[in-house]
N, C-alpha and C positions, 0 to 999 in steps of 0.2 A: 366431158365438158370442154368447150372450145377454149382456146388460149385467151380470147377476148373476155369470155364469161368468167374464166378463172381470175383474170386480172381485176375485173369488176368486183368479184367476191373479196379479194384481198384488199382492194381499196375501200370497200364498204366496211370491212372489219377494222381497218386502221382509222377510218373516219369516225367510226363509233368509239374507238379508243379515245381519240382527240375530243370527242363530244362528251366523254364521261358516261356514255350510254352502255352500261354493262349488259343489259338485256339484248340490245342490238348486236353487241359483240358475240354473246352466247348464241344468238340466232344464226350466226355464220358457222357454228361448230357442229360436228357430229356428236352424237350422244357418247360415243366411246373415244373422244378426242384424246390423243397422246400429247402430253405437255412436258417437254424437256426444259426444266427451269435452269437458267444460267447458273453454272457451277453448283448445281443442286441435283435433286432427285427427279426421276421420271414419275409423273402422275398420270393416271388414266381415268377418264370420265368427266362429263360436263359438270357434275356436282363438285368435284375437286377443283375444277377450273373456276367455277363460280366463287368458291371459298377463297381461292388464291387472289382473284382480282378484287374481291371485297377487302381482304387483308392488305393488299398493296395500296388501296385507296386510303387506308388509315394513315399510312406512313409517308406516302409520296403523292405529289400532284405533278403529273407529267404531260407534256405535249410533244408530239413527233413532228418534225419539220424536215425539209430537204429530202422528201420521200422518193425513192426510186423503186418501182416494182418490176420484177422480172419473172416471166412465166415460161416454162418449157412448151414446146410445140403441141404436146398432147394435153396440156392443161391440167397435169397431175401434180407437178412440182412447181413451187414458186419461191421467190425470195424477195424480201424488202430490206433495203438499206436506208437508214435515216439518222437524224440527229435527235437525241432525247434532250429536251430542255425541261428541267424539273426543279422542284422545291422539296426538301426533306422536312416533312411536317412533324413527325413524332419518332422517337427513338425505337428502332426495330431491334429485336433481340439479337445480340451478337454483333451489333453494328455501332459505329460512333454515336455520340450524343447528338440529338437533333436540336437545332435552334433556328429552323427556317432557312437553312443554307440552300443556295441555288447551285445547280450543277448543269453541265453540258457534256454529253457523251455521244460518240458515234456508236451505233448499234445495228443489229440486224436480226431478222427472223427468217427461218426456213419453214416452209409450209408443205404439207401434202394435202391433196384434195381428192375426195372420193364421193361419188353420188351427189355432187353439187354442194358439198359441205367441206369445211376444213377438218381434216382428220389428224393432223399433227401440227404442233406449234413448237418450234425449237428456237429459243432466244439466246443471243450472244451479245455480250458487252464486256468491257474490261473492268471488273470489280475493283481491282487495285487502284485504277484511275479514279473511279467514283469515290472510294474511301479517301484518297488523297485530297480530292476537291472538298468533301464535306468536313474533313479534318483540318483544313487550312494549310496543308503541306505543300 
C-alpha cells in the first residue's frame, strides 16, 4: 500500500469514529485485527473489536480533533495523534461515577496495515489524567 493510500485509510477510520459509524470503522480493519487496549489486554479479531466499540459507546461519547496522521514510507506503519473531547455518559466498571462529565485528553494510536486493511490498533492516553478530570480533582 502506498504511503498516500495508507494515510487515507487511517483518515477514513478516524472520520468514521467521529461520525459514530462503527460499521465503517470495522470496514477498515482486517478480520484478525490486533487491538492493544490502553492499559489493558490485547484482543484479537474483528468480533472482539466490534464488542469493544459497542461497549465504549455506552459509557463515552467522544470526538477526535487536532488530528495529525503520520505514515512510514512503505505504508505499513502509521500513527495518529489527536485530542479527545468527550462526555462520560454512564459509569464503567472500576471507574469513577459518571454524571455527564466532560473531559479533554491528548491521545494517540499506532497502526499496522496489511493487505489494505488495518491489522493492529494500539491506543495510548493518560488514564490517571482522565480519572482526575471526571473525578473533579
